N, C-alpha and C positions, 0 to 999 in steps of 0.2 A: 768304609764307614762303621762295620760291624768288627768290634775286636773279637780276637782268639779266644776270648774268656766268654763273651757273649755266645759266640758258637758253642763253645762245650756245654755252656748252661744249657742252651737250645736241644744239643744232642741228649742232654740228660732228661730234660722235662718231656722230649719227644717218647724216649724209652719209657718212662713212668707213666705216661699217659697212656701206651701201648698195651699196658697190663696194669690199668690201675688197681684192680684188688691184689696185687703182690708187692708187698714190699722189698724193695731191691737195696743190696749194700753198696755204697761207694765202688768198691772194687767190682762189682755184676755191672754197675752202670757204665764203669771205665771201661771193661772190657767189650761191652756191647757198642759202647761209643766211640770205641778207639780212641782214648784219651788216657795220659799217663795218671794212676791211680791217686799219688800224690796231689795232683793238681785237679782232680776231679773231686778230692774230698774236700778243697779250699772253696772249690765251686759251689758244691751242695751246702756247705757253711754257709756261703754268703746266702744262697736262695731259702735256707732255712729262716736266717735273720730276719730277710724281707718278706717272711711269711708265704713264700711260693711254695716251699714242700714242708712236711713235717718228717720229723723223724720217730720211728718207734723203736723202743728197746726191746731185749728179751729175745727168746729163742728164733720168733719169724720176725724178728727186727729189722730194720731199713728206714729206705725214704720212700713217703709217697705224696701225690701232689695234694696240696692243701684245700684246693676245690676243683670240681670238675674242669677237663679239658674246655669244655665250651665256653667257660665261664673265665677263662685263663687268655689275655692275648701274646701275641709275640713280644709287644711291647714292655709288657709287665714283666716278662722272664729277663728281656735285656736291661731294663731300667733297676732291675734288683741288682746287676752285677757292675754293669758298667754304662751309667745312663748316656742318654742322647743329649749331648750338650748344644743347649740354644745360646745365642750370642744377644745379649741384652744390653749393653753398653759396649763401648769400644775397648777391644781387647789392648790396644796399644795406649789407652790411659789419656788420650789425646783431648784437651779440655774444649776444643771448638768442636768436636764431634757431639760431647755430652751423651745423652740418651738416643742420639740420631746416628745411626749407623751409616759408615760411608759404603759406598756403592759394593766393594768387595766383600766386606762383613753381612751387608744386606743378604748379597746373594748366596754366601754360606750359611746364614741362618735361616734363608728360606730353604734352602736343600735340607738341613739339618729337620726342619719342619715337615717336609714333604715324607723323607725318611721315617720319622716318629709317626705320622697318620697312617704310613703304609702299613707299619708295624702293629699299628692301635687297630686298624681293620681286620687283621688276619687272628681266628683263636689258635690256640694249639689243636684243637679238634681239627680246624682246617687243613692243617699238616698233614695229618693222619689220613685226610680225605682225597690228597691231592694228587698230581698226574702218576705217581708212582705208588699208590697207598698199597698195592698188594705187596711191596716189599718195603715197608719203612726202613729208615736208616738203623734203626736198632736191631733187626734181625738178620740172623748170618744168611748167608745166600742159600744153604741146604743145610741140613741139621748136620752133616759130617764137617762143615765149612765153621765150627766154632772154635773158635780162639780160647784156648784157657778154658775149655769146658769143664773142669774140675772145681773153678772159681764161681761158675753158674749152677744153683741148685736147680734140680729138677722142676720144682713146684715154679720157677721163674720161666726155665725152657719150655715147659709144656704151655704156660700160659700163654708166652710168646708166641710159641709156634701153633697153638689153637686157636688164636684170636683172630675172629672174624674182620678180613682186611677191610670190608666196606661195613661199617655198620648202619648205612641206609637202606638194609635188605636189599642190595642190589644183587643179582645172579653171581653165584662163584665162578670164578674163570675154573677150567679145567687143567689138569697139570698136564695132560697128554700135549703132544707137541701139536701144531696147525694141521700139519700136514694129516696126522691121525684122525681128526676129528670127523 
């Protein structure tokens, strides 16, 4: 139901949302999101045209979210690059169906609607607070595991590595193994 382009767009937005004060280049986002850089550049251009991200020029330039992650839904991002398609008239053009869909197309439209409703109910901030919030998609497993670390400037790496994993004041998890606690 979700295209690869939508998945890549969501990866980019999660990376930007995790470090909202740090502008990131397309290459930095591509590296963190494990997306081919050329593809990421095209995705970011679509997101910018849709007003989901803004680009900054200059020395510390790059991309930033156009509005806070709490005010942006997953559906906003998906619809910016590859909208969820609803079925309003018979896709086969059958005149006897007119605007009344057959059982098959009614069901397919119902599924599309349920997907859209579900994505609309989740903010980007929700994705940062989910089950694995301590290790969001855009963070390397360990500082030593950074791929193409030379393409990610220290201000972005530092911002990502120092970001509070749970912005709702939950106690921090210890980095010690459970047996040592």
